[in-house]
PDB file of N, H, CA, C and O in Angstrom:
ATOM      1  N   MET A   1      -7.450  31.977 -25.745  1.00  0.00           N
ATOM      2  CA  MET A   1      -7.331  30.590 -25.370  1.00  0.00           C
ATOM      3  C   MET A   1      -8.743  30.023 -25.203  1.00  0.00           C
ATOM      4  O   MET A   1      -9.581  30.597 -24.509  1.00  0.00           O
ATOM      5  N   GLU A   2      -8.976  28.919 -25.833  1.00  0.00           N
ATOM      6  H   GLU A   2      -8.295  28.452 -26.397  1.00  0.00           H
ATOM      7  CA  GLU A   2     -10.289  28.280 -25.734  1.00  0.00           C
ATOM      8  C   GLU A   2     -10.216  27.092 -24.786  1.00  0.00           C
ATOM      9  O   GLU A   2      -9.226  26.361 -24.746  1.00  0.00           O
ATOM     10  N   PHE A   3     -11.284  26.922 -24.030  1.00  0.00           N
ATOM     11  H   PHE A   3     -12.088  27.515 -24.063  1.00  0.00           H
ATOM     12  CA  PHE A   3     -11.383  25.786 -23.117  1.00  0.00           C
ATOM     13  C   PHE A   3     -12.474  24.864 -23.616  1.00  0.00           C
ATOM     14  O   PHE A   3     -13.575  25.307 -23.944  1.00  0.00           O
ATOM     15  N   SER A   4     -12.166  23.590 -23.672  1.00  0.00           N
ATOM     16  H   SER A   4     -11.271  23.230 -23.406  1.00  0.00           H
ATOM     17  CA  SER A   4     -13.139  22.604 -24.102  1.00  0.00           C
ATOM     18  C   SER A   4     -13.464  21.699 -22.924  1.00  0.00           C
ATOM     19  O   SER A   4     -12.568  21.077 -22.352  1.00  0.00           O
ATOM     20  N   SER A   5     -14.719  21.623 -22.562  1.00  0.00           N
ATOM     21  H   SER A   5     -15.447  22.128 -23.027  1.00  0.00           H
ATOM     22  CA  SER A   5     -15.098  20.805 -21.411  1.00  0.00           C
ATOM     23  C   SER A   5     -15.020  19.312 -21.734  1.00  0.00           C
ATOM     24  O   SER A   5     -14.976  18.497 -20.813  1.00  0.00           O
ATOM     25  N   GLY A   6     -15.001  18.938 -22.991  1.00  0.00           N
ATOM     26  H   GLY A   6     -15.037  19.601 -23.740  1.00  0.00           H
ATOM     27  CA  GLY A   6     -14.931  17.531 -23.359  1.00  0.00           C
ATOM     28  C   GLY A   6     -13.557  16.924 -23.180  1.00  0.00           C
ATOM     29  O   GLY A   6     -13.431  15.700 -23.151  1.00  0.00           O
ATOM     30  N   ASN A   7     -12.526  17.738 -23.059  1.00  0.00           N
ATOM     31  H   ASN A   7     -12.629  18.732 -23.082  1.00  0.00           H
ATOM     32  CA  ASN A   7     -11.169  17.229 -22.931  1.00  0.00           C
ATOM     33  C   ASN A   7     -10.638  17.251 -21.500  1.00  0.00           C
ATOM     34  O   ASN A   7      -9.492  16.867 -21.267  1.00  0.00           O
ATOM     35  N   ALA A   8     -11.437  17.687 -20.553  1.00  0.00           N
ATOM     36  H   ALA A   8     -12.368  17.998 -20.742  1.00  0.00           H
ATOM     37  CA  ALA A   8     -10.990  17.758 -19.165  1.00  0.00           C
ATOM     38  C   ALA A   8     -10.909  16.348 -18.590  1.00  0.00           C
ATOM     39  O   ALA A   8     -11.843  15.555 -18.714  1.00  0.00           O
ATOM     40  N   ARG A   9      -9.786  16.055 -17.966  1.00  0.00           N
ATOM     41  H   ARG A   9      -9.028  16.699 -17.865  1.00  0.00           H
ATOM     42  CA  ARG A   9      -9.581  14.723 -17.380  1.00  0.00           C
ATOM     43  C   ARG A   9      -9.079  14.883 -15.949  1.00  0.00           C
ATOM     44  O   ARG A   9      -8.400  15.853 -15.612  1.00  0.00           O
ATOM     45  N   ASN A  10      -9.426  13.927 -15.138  1.00  0.00           N
ATOM     46  H   ASN A  10      -9.978  13.139 -15.412  1.00  0.00           H
ATOM     47  CA  ASN A  10      -8.943  13.896 -13.763  1.00  0.00           C
ATOM     48  C   ASN A  10      -7.836  12.851 -13.699  1.00  0.00           C
ATOM     49  O   ASN A  10      -8.117  11.656 -13.783  1.00  0.00           O
ATOM     50  N   ASN A  11      -6.601  13.272 -13.554  1.00  0.00           N
ATOM     51  H   ASN A  11      -6.373  14.243 -13.486  1.00  0.00           H
ATOM     52  CA  ASN A  11      -5.463  12.361 -13.532  1.00  0.00           C
ATOM     53  C   ASN A  11      -4.915  12.179 -12.122  1.00  0.00           C
ATOM     54  O   ASN A  11      -3.704  12.262 -11.918  1.00  0.00           O
ATOM     55  N   SER A  12      -5.775  11.936 -11.162  1.00  0.00           N
ATOM     56  H   SER A  12      -6.759  11.868 -11.328  1.00  0.00           H
ATOM     57  CA  SER A  12      -5.309  11.779  -9.785  1.00  0.00           C
ATOM     58  C   SER A  12      -5.035  10.323  -9.429  1.00  0.00           C
ATOM     59  O   SER A  12      -4.600  10.047  -8.312  1.00  0.00           O
ATOM     60  N   GLY A  13      -5.275   9.385 -10.339  1.00  0.00           N
ATOM     61  H   GLY A  13      -5.628   9.609 -11.247  1.00  0.00           H
ATOM     62  CA  GLY A  13      -5.057   7.971 -10.063  1.00  0.00           C
ATOM     63  C   GLY A  13      -3.633   7.635  -9.658  1.00  0.00           C
ATOM     64  O   GLY A  13      -3.433   6.971  -8.641  1.00  0.00           O
ATOM     65  N   PRO A  14      -2.632   8.073 -10.420  1.00  0.00           N
ATOM     66  CA  PRO A  14      -1.252   7.767 -10.027  1.00  0.00           C
ATOM     67  C   PRO A  14      -0.860   8.365  -8.668  1.00  0.00           C
ATOM     68  O   PRO A  14      -0.081   7.765  -7.926  1.00  0.00           O
ATOM     69  N   ALA A  15      -1.390   9.523  -8.353  1.00  0.00           N
ATOM     70  H   ALA A  15      -2.022  10.010  -8.955  1.00  0.00           H
ATOM     71  CA  ALA A  15      -1.075  10.138  -7.058  1.00  0.00           C
ATOM     72  C   ALA A  15      -1.673   9.316  -5.920  1.00  0.00           C
ATOM     73  O   ALA A  15      -1.027   9.111  -4.892  1.00  0.00           O
ATOM     74  N   ILE A  16      -2.894   8.850  -6.102  1.00  0.00           N
ATOM     75  H   ILE A  16      -3.419   9.016  -6.937  1.00  0.00           H
ATOM     76  CA  ILE A  16      -3.539   8.024  -5.075  1.00  0.00           C
ATOM     77  C   ILE A  16      -2.773   6.716  -4.911  1.00  0.00           C
ATOM     78  O   ILE A  16      -2.523   6.276  -3.788  1.00  0.00           O
ATOM     79  N   TYR A  17      -2.400   6.092  -6.034  1.00  0.00           N
ATOM     80  H   TYR A  17      -2.603   6.449  -6.946  1.00  0.00           H
ATOM     81  CA  TYR A  17      -1.628   4.851  -5.965  1.00  0.00           C
ATOM     82  C   TYR A  17      -0.274   5.091  -5.291  1.00  0.00           C
ATOM     83  O   TYR A  17       0.176   4.268  -4.494  1.00  0.00           O
ATOM     84  N   GLY A  18       0.371   6.208  -5.606  1.00  0.00           N
ATOM     85  H   GLY A  18       0.005   6.876  -6.253  1.00  0.00           H
ATOM     86  CA  GLY A  18       1.662   6.524  -4.998  1.00  0.00           C
ATOM     87  C   GLY A  18       1.564   6.696  -3.492  1.00  0.00           C
ATOM     88  O   GLY A  18       2.415   6.200  -2.753  1.00  0.00           O
ATOM     89  N   LEU A  19       0.540   7.389  -3.034  1.00  0.00           N
ATOM     90  H   LEU A  19      -0.152   7.791  -3.635  1.00  0.00           H
ATOM     91  CA  LEU A  19       0.351   7.553  -1.591  1.00  0.00           C
ATOM     92  C   LEU A  19       0.038   6.218  -0.931  1.00  0.00           C
ATOM     93  O   LEU A  19       0.521   5.933   0.165  1.00  0.00           O
ATOM     94  N   GLY A  20      -0.768   5.405  -1.596  1.00  0.00           N
ATOM     95  H   GLY A  20      -1.161   5.637  -2.486  1.00  0.00           H
ATOM     96  CA  GLY A  20      -1.069   4.073  -1.066  1.00  0.00           C
ATOM     97  C   GLY A  20       0.172   3.208  -1.007  1.00  0.00           C
ATOM     98  O   GLY A  20       0.364   2.458  -0.050  1.00  0.00           O
ATOM     99  N   PHE A  21       1.027   3.307  -2.038  1.00  0.00           N
ATOM    100  H   PHE A  21       0.870   3.916  -2.815  1.00  0.00           H
ATOM    101  CA  PHE A  21       2.281   2.543  -2.055  1.00  0.00           C
ATOM    102  C   PHE A  21       3.170   2.947  -0.893  1.00  0.00           C
ATOM    103  O   PHE A  21       3.718   2.089  -0.202  1.00  0.00           O
ATOM    104  N   ILE A  22       3.317   4.245  -0.673  1.00  0.00           N
ATOM    105  H   ILE A  22       2.872   4.942  -1.234  1.00  0.00           H
ATOM    106  CA  ILE A  22       4.169   4.727   0.420  1.00  0.00           C
ATOM    107  C   ILE A  22       3.620   4.268   1.771  1.00  0.00           C
ATOM    108  O   ILE A  22       4.378   3.829   2.636  1.00  0.00           O
ATOM    109  N   GLY A  23       2.321   4.370   1.947  1.00  0.00           N
ATOM    110  H   GLY A  23       1.705   4.727   1.244  1.00  0.00           H
ATOM    111  CA  GLY A  23       1.711   3.927   3.203  1.00  0.00           C
ATOM    112  C   GLY A  23       1.871   2.435   3.425  1.00  0.00           C
ATOM    113  O   GLY A  23       2.193   1.999   4.530  1.00  0.00           O
ATOM    114  N   ALA A  24       1.645   1.641   2.366  1.00  0.00           N
ATOM    115  H   ALA A  24       1.383   1.996   1.468  1.00  0.00           H
ATOM    116  CA  ALA A  24       1.797   0.194   2.486  1.00  0.00           C
ATOM    117  C   ALA A  24       3.255  -0.174   2.733  1.00  0.00           C
ATOM    118  O   ALA A  24       3.542  -1.085   3.510  1.00  0.00           O
ATOM    119  N   LEU A  25       4.173   0.523   2.079  1.00  0.00           N
ATOM    120  H   LEU A  25       3.940   1.263   1.447  1.00  0.00           H
ATOM    121  CA  LEU A  25       5.595   0.243   2.267  1.00  0.00           C
ATOM    122  C   LEU A  25       6.010   0.508   3.710  1.00  0.00           C
ATOM    123  O   LEU A  25       6.725  -0.298   4.307  1.00  0.00           O
ATOM    124  N   ILE A  26       5.575   1.617   4.268  1.00  0.00           N
ATOM    125  H   ILE A  26       4.995   2.272   3.783  1.00  0.00           H
ATOM    126  CA  ILE A  26       5.890   1.927   5.670  1.00  0.00           C
ATOM    127  C   ILE A  26       5.309   0.860   6.588  1.00  0.00           C
ATOM    128  O   ILE A  26       5.970   0.405   7.522  1.00  0.00           O
ATOM    129  N   TYR A  27       4.075   0.467   6.318  1.00  0.00           N
ATOM    130  H   TYR A  27       3.538   0.837   5.560  1.00  0.00           H
ATOM    131  CA  TYR A  27       3.422  -0.550   7.150  1.00  0.00           C
ATOM    132  C   TYR A  27       4.182  -1.875   7.110  1.00  0.00           C
ATOM    133  O   TYR A  27       4.490  -2.449   8.155  1.00  0.00           O
ATOM    134  N   PHE A  28       4.481  -2.360   5.907  1.00  0.00           N
ATOM    135  H   PHE A  28       4.231  -1.894   5.058  1.00  0.00           H
ATOM    136  CA  PHE A  28       5.142  -3.662   5.784  1.00  0.00           C
ATOM    137  C   PHE A  28       6.578  -3.627   6.282  1.00  0.00           C
ATOM    138  O   PHE A  28       7.044  -4.613   6.853  1.00  0.00           O
ATOM    139  N   LEU A  29       7.293  -2.531   6.086  1.00  0.00           N
ATOM    140  H   LEU A  29       6.915  -1.731   5.622  1.00  0.00           H
ATOM    141  CA  LEU A  29       8.673  -2.459   6.567  1.00  0.00           C
ATOM    142  C   LEU A  29       8.745  -2.354   8.090  1.00  0.00           C
ATOM    143  O   LEU A  29       9.682  -2.865   8.703  1.00  0.00           O
ATOM    144  N   GLN A  30       7.774  -1.704   8.693  1.00  0.00           N
ATOM    145  H   GLN A  30       7.012  -1.289   8.195  1.00  0.00           H
ATOM    146  CA  GLN A  30       7.755  -1.640  10.154  1.00  0.00           C
ATOM    147  C   GLN A  30       7.468  -3.006  10.764  1.00  0.00           C
ATOM    148  O   GLN A  30       7.950  -3.316  11.854  1.00  0.00           O
ATOM    149  N   ALA A  31       6.686  -3.823  10.066  1.00  0.00           N
ATOM    150  H   ALA A  31       6.295  -3.571   9.181  1.00  0.00           H
ATOM    151  CA  ALA A  31       6.329  -5.147  10.578  1.00  0.00           C
ATOM    152  C   ALA A  31       7.392  -6.191  10.266  1.00  0.00           C
ATOM    153  O   ALA A  31       7.327  -7.306  10.783  1.00  0.00           O
ATOM    154  N   ALA A  32       8.372  -5.851   9.427  1.00  0.00           N
ATOM    155  H   ALA A  32       8.425  -4.945   9.007  1.00  0.00           H
ATOM    156  CA  ALA A  32       9.393  -6.819   9.016  1.00  0.00           C
ATOM    157  C   ALA A  32      10.332  -7.135  10.178  1.00  0.00           C
ATOM    158  O   ALA A  32      10.760  -6.249  10.918  1.00  0.00           O
ATOM    159  N   THR A  33      10.635  -8.420  10.312  1.00  0.00           N
ATOM    160  H   THR A  33      10.286  -9.140   9.711  1.00  0.00           H
ATOM    161  CA  THR A  33      11.537  -8.854  11.379  1.00  0.00           C
ATOM    162  C   THR A  33      12.917  -9.215  10.852  1.00  0.00           C
ATOM    163  O   THR A  33      13.841  -9.421  11.639  1.00  0.00           O
ATOM    164  N   SER A  34      13.073  -9.296   9.532  1.00  0.00           N
ATOM    165  H   SER A  34      12.323  -9.128   8.893  1.00  0.00           H
ATOM    166  CA  SER A  34      14.380  -9.581   8.937  1.00  0.00           C
ATOM    167  C   SER A  34      14.459  -8.881   7.583  1.00  0.00           C
ATOM    168  O   SER A  34      13.481  -8.314   7.096  1.00  0.00           O
ATOM    169  N   PHE A  35      15.643  -8.937   6.996  1.00  0.00           N
ATOM    170  H   PHE A  35      16.437  -9.397   7.391  1.00  0.00           H
ATOM    171  CA  PHE A  35      15.848  -8.291   5.707  1.00  0.00           C
ATOM    172  C   PHE A  35      14.945  -8.880   4.631  1.00  0.00           C
ATOM    173  O   PHE A  35      14.328  -8.139   3.865  1.00  0.00           O
ATOM    174  N   TRP A  36      14.862 -10.200   4.568  1.00  0.00           N
ATOM    175  H   TRP A  36      15.363 -10.802   5.190  1.00  0.00           H
ATOM    176  CA  TRP A  36      14.087 -10.849   3.504  1.00  0.00           C
ATOM    177  C   TRP A  36      12.591 -10.638   3.687  1.00  0.00           C
ATOM    178  O   TRP A  36      11.857 -10.569   2.701  1.00  0.00           O
ATOM    179  N   ILE A  37      12.131 -10.537   4.906  1.00  0.00           N
ATOM    180  H   ILE A  37      12.727 -10.593   5.707  1.00  0.00           H
ATOM    181  CA  ILE A  37      10.725 -10.201   5.139  1.00  0.00           C
ATOM    182  C   ILE A  37      10.460  -8.775   4.666  1.00  0.00           C
ATOM    183  O   ILE A  37       9.375  -8.476   4.168  1.00  0.00           O
ATOM    184  N   GLY A  38      11.445  -7.898   4.820  1.00  0.00           N
ATOM    185  H   GLY A  38      12.327  -8.141   5.225  1.00  0.00           H
ATOM    186  CA  GLY A  38      11.335  -6.533   4.302  1.00  0.00           C
ATOM    187  C   GLY A  38      11.271  -6.505   2.786  1.00  0.00           C
ATOM    188  O   GLY A  38      10.525  -5.710   2.215  1.00  0.00           O
ATOM    189  N   VAL A  39      12.047  -7.366   2.118  1.00  0.00           N
ATOM    190  H   VAL A  39      12.653  -8.013   2.582  1.00  0.00           H
ATOM    191  CA  VAL A  39      11.998  -7.461   0.650  1.00  0.00           C
ATOM    192  C   VAL A  39      10.617  -7.940   0.203  1.00  0.00           C
ATOM    193  O   VAL A  39      10.046  -7.400  -0.745  1.00  0.00           O
ATOM    194  N   ILE A  40      10.088  -8.946   0.882  1.00  0.00           N
ATOM    195  H   ILE A  40      10.552  -9.384   1.652  1.00  0.00           H
ATOM    196  CA  ILE A  40       8.736  -9.423   0.563  1.00  0.00           C
ATOM    197  C   ILE A  40       7.721  -8.311   0.811  1.00  0.00           C
ATOM    198  O   ILE A  40       6.772  -8.154   0.042  1.00  0.00           O
ATOM    199  N   GLY A  41       7.914  -7.541   1.876  1.00  0.00           N
ATOM    200  H   GLY A  41       8.685  -7.669   2.500  1.00  0.00           H
ATOM    201  CA  GLY A  41       7.027  -6.416   2.168  1.00  0.00           C
ATOM    202  C   GLY A  41       7.056  -5.366   1.075  1.00  0.00           C
ATOM    203  O   GLY A  41       6.032  -4.756   0.767  1.00  0.00           O
ATOM    204  N   PHE A  42       8.232  -5.150   0.482  1.00  0.00           N
ATOM    205  H   PHE A  42       9.064  -5.645   0.731  1.00  0.00           H
ATOM    206  CA  PHE A  42       8.330  -4.201  -0.624  1.00  0.00           C
ATOM    207  C   PHE A  42       7.461  -4.649  -1.796  1.00  0.00           C
ATOM    208  O   PHE A  42       6.738  -3.842  -2.380  1.00  0.00           O
ATOM    209  N   PHE A  43       7.531  -5.930  -2.138  1.00  0.00           N
ATOM    210  H   PHE A  43       8.118  -6.586  -1.663  1.00  0.00           H
ATOM    211  CA  PHE A  43       6.725  -6.434  -3.249  1.00  0.00           C
ATOM    212  C   PHE A  43       5.239  -6.449  -2.912  1.00  0.00           C
ATOM    213  O   PHE A  43       4.404  -6.222  -3.788  1.00  0.00           O
ATOM    214  N   LYS A  44       4.901  -6.712  -1.661  1.00  0.00           N
ATOM    215  H   LYS A  44       5.579  -6.897  -0.950  1.00  0.00           H
ATOM    216  CA  LYS A  44       3.501  -6.626  -1.245  1.00  0.00           C
ATOM    217  C   LYS A  44       2.991  -5.195  -1.389  1.00  0.00           C
ATOM    218  O   LYS A  44       1.845  -4.979  -1.782  1.00  0.00           O
ATOM    219  N   ALA A  45       3.839  -4.223  -1.070  1.00  0.00           N
ATOM    220  H   ALA A  45       4.770  -4.399  -0.750  1.00  0.00           H
ATOM    221  CA  ALA A  45       3.443  -2.820  -1.198  1.00  0.00           C
ATOM    222  C   ALA A  45       3.227  -2.446  -2.661  1.00  0.00           C
ATOM    223  O   ALA A  45       2.362  -1.625  -2.964  1.00  0.00           O
ATOM    224  N   LEU A  46       4.004  -3.039  -3.576  1.00  0.00           N
ATOM    225  H   LEU A  46       4.706  -3.707  -3.330  1.00  0.00           H
ATOM    226  CA  LEU A  46       3.822  -2.766  -4.999  1.00  0.00           C
ATOM    227  C   LEU A  46       2.487  -3.287  -5.514  1.00  0.00           C
ATOM    228  O   LEU A  46       1.830  -2.644  -6.332  1.00  0.00           O
ATOM    229  N   PHE A  47       2.096  -4.457  -5.026  1.00  0.00           N
ATOM    230  H   PHE A  47       2.629  -4.980  -4.361  1.00  0.00           H
ATOM    231  CA  PHE A  47       0.917  -5.135  -5.570  1.00  0.00           C
ATOM    232  C   PHE A  47      -0.282  -5.105  -4.640  1.00  0.00           C
ATOM    233  O   PHE A  47      -1.170  -5.947  -4.778  1.00  0.00           O
ATOM    234  N   TRP A  48      -0.348  -4.168  -3.698  1.00  0.00           N
ATOM    235  H   TRP A  48       0.373  -3.485  -3.586  1.00  0.00           H
ATOM    236  CA  TRP A  48      -1.456  -4.138  -2.766  1.00  0.00           C
ATOM    237  C   TRP A  48      -2.816  -3.956  -3.439  1.00  0.00           C
ATOM    238  O   TRP A  48      -3.798  -4.487  -2.921  1.00  0.00           O
ATOM    239  N   PRO A  49      -2.938  -3.236  -4.566  1.00  0.00           N
ATOM    240  CA  PRO A  49      -4.268  -3.149  -5.176  1.00  0.00           C
ATOM    241  C   PRO A  49      -4.788  -4.504  -5.657  1.00  0.00           C
ATOM    242  O   PRO A  49      -5.991  -4.760  -5.598  1.00  0.00           O
ATOM    243  N   ALA A  50      -3.895  -5.372  -6.133  1.00  0.00           N
ATOM    244  H   ALA A  50      -2.918  -5.165  -6.181  1.00  0.00           H
ATOM    245  CA  ALA A  50      -4.323  -6.699  -6.571  1.00  0.00           C
ATOM    246  C   ALA A  50      -4.845  -7.509  -5.389  1.00  0.00           C
ATOM    247  O   ALA A  50      -5.852  -8.206  -5.514  1.00  0.00           O
ATOM    248  N   PHE A  51      -4.172  -7.425  -4.246  1.00  0.00           N
ATOM    249  H   PHE A  51      -3.354  -6.859  -4.145  1.00  0.00           H
ATOM    250  CA  PHE A  51      -4.648  -8.125  -3.055  1.00  0.00           C
ATOM    251  C   PHE A  51      -5.999  -7.574  -2.613  1.00  0.00           C
ATOM    252  O   PHE A  51      -6.888  -8.333  -2.228  1.00  0.00           O
ATOM    253  N   LEU A  52      -6.148  -6.271  -2.669  1.00  0.00           N
ATOM    254  H   LEU A  52      -5.425  -5.654  -2.982  1.00  0.00           H
ATOM    255  CA  LEU A  52      -7.401  -5.640  -2.265  1.00  0.00           C
ATOM    256  C   LEU A  52      -8.559  -6.113  -3.133  1.00  0.00           C
ATOM    257  O   LEU A  52      -9.619  -6.464  -2.614  1.00  0.00           O
ATOM    258  N   VAL A  53      -8.369  -6.126  -4.434  1.00  0.00           N
ATOM    259  H   VAL A  53      -7.508  -5.841  -4.855  1.00  0.00           H
ATOM    260  CA  VAL A  53      -9.427  -6.572  -5.346  1.00  0.00           C
ATOM    261  C   VAL A  53      -9.730  -8.051  -5.126  1.00  0.00           C
ATOM    262  O   VAL A  53     -10.894  -8.449  -5.146  1.00  0.00           O
ATOM    263  N   ASP A  54      -8.700  -8.871  -4.915  1.00  0.00           N
ATOM    264  H   ASP A  54      -7.754  -8.548  -4.899  1.00  0.00           H
ATOM    265  CA  ASP A  54      -8.904 -10.297  -4.670  1.00  0.00           C
ATOM    266  C   ASP A  54      -9.746 -10.514  -3.415  1.00  0.00           C
ATOM    267  O   ASP A  54     -10.703 -11.289  -3.438  1.00  0.00           O
ATOM    268  N   TYR A  55      -9.400  -9.841  -2.326  1.00  0.00           N
ATOM    269  H   TYR A  55      -8.623  -9.212  -2.307  1.00  0.00           H
ATOM    270  CA  TYR A  55     -10.165  -9.987  -1.084  1.00  0.00           C
ATOM    271  C   TYR A  55     -11.586  -9.457  -1.245  1.00  0.00           C
ATOM    272  O   TYR A  55     -12.527 -10.036  -0.702  1.00  0.00           O
ATOM    273  N   LEU A  56     -11.747  -8.378  -1.975  1.00  0.00           N
ATOM    274  H   LEU A  56     -10.982  -7.908  -2.416  1.00  0.00           H
ATOM    275  CA  LEU A  56     -13.079  -7.824  -2.207  1.00  0.00           C
ATOM    276  C   LEU A  56     -13.953  -8.786  -2.986  1.00  0.00           C
ATOM    277  O   LEU A  56     -15.118  -8.987  -2.642  1.00  0.00           O
ATOM    278  N   LEU A  57     -13.398  -9.385  -4.041  1.00  0.00           N
ATOM    279  H   LEU A  57     -12.452  -9.221  -4.321  1.00  0.00           H
ATOM    280  CA  LEU A  57     -14.171 -10.337  -4.838  1.00  0.00           C
ATOM    281  C   LEU A  57     -14.505 -11.592  -4.034  1.00  0.00           C
ATOM    282  O   LEU A  57     -15.596 -12.142  -4.188  1.00  0.00           O
ATOM    283  N   GLU A  58     -13.599 -12.052  -3.187  1.00  0.00           N
ATOM    284  H   GLU A  58     -12.713 -11.605  -3.062  1.00  0.00           H
ATOM    285  CA  GLU A  58     -13.892 -13.200  -2.333  1.00  0.00           C
ATOM    286  C   GLU A  58     -15.020 -12.851  -1.358  1.00  0.00           C
ATOM    287  O   GLU A  58     -15.897 -13.675  -1.098  1.00  0.00           O
ATOM    288  N   PHE A  59     -14.993 -11.646  -0.827  1.00  0.00           N
ATOM    289  H   PHE A  59     -14.280 -10.977  -1.038  1.00  0.00           H
ATOM    290  CA  PHE A  59     -16.040 -11.212   0.102  1.00  0.00           C
ATOM    291  C   PHE A  59     -17.397 -11.134  -0.587  1.00  0.00           C
ATOM    292  O   PHE A  59     -18.411 -11.544  -0.022  1.00  0.00           O
ATOM    293  N   LEU A  60     -17.412 -10.604  -1.815  1.00  0.00           N
ATOM    294  H   LEU A  60     -16.588 -10.271  -2.273  1.00  0.00           H
ATOM    295  CA  LEU A  60     -18.665 -10.461  -2.542  1.00  0.00           C
ATOM    296  C   LEU A  60     -19.216 -11.807  -3.030  1.00  0.00           C
ATOM    297  O   LEU A  60     -20.416 -11.933  -3.270  1.00  0.00           O
ATOM    298  N   LYS A  61     -18.362 -12.786  -3.174  1.00  0.00           N
ATOM    299  H   LYS A  61     -17.386 -12.683  -2.979  1.00  0.00           H
ATOM    300  CA  LYS A  61     -18.800 -14.095  -3.648  1.00  0.00           C
ATOM    301  C   LYS A  61     -19.623 -14.828  -2.592  1.00  0.00           C
ATOM    302  O   LYS A  61     -20.455 -15.668  -2.933  1.00  0.00           O
ATOM    303  N   LYS A  62     -19.404 -14.525  -1.328  1.00  0.00           N
ATOM    304  H   LYS A  62     -18.727 -13.842  -1.051  1.00  0.00           H
ATOM    305  CA  LYS A  62     -20.109 -15.213  -0.229  1.00  0.00           C
ATOM    306  C   LYS A  62     -21.532 -14.819  -0.122  1.00  0.00           C
ATOM    307  O   LYS A  62     -22.245 -15.314   0.752  1.00  0.00           O
TER     308      LYS A  62
END
């Protein structure tokens, strides 16, 4: 069996996103006061990286 160092890849991105999704989902669902706020929290948990990048770019613009 031959090993090629040029083909080695680090595929930990989906795992990091998955853990972040679970953490954000727990956070938003615990803060929800009604069913519909929980539904909105679910969608916020899905798109938390977009919010993070948006806030980061706003911070860097100042």
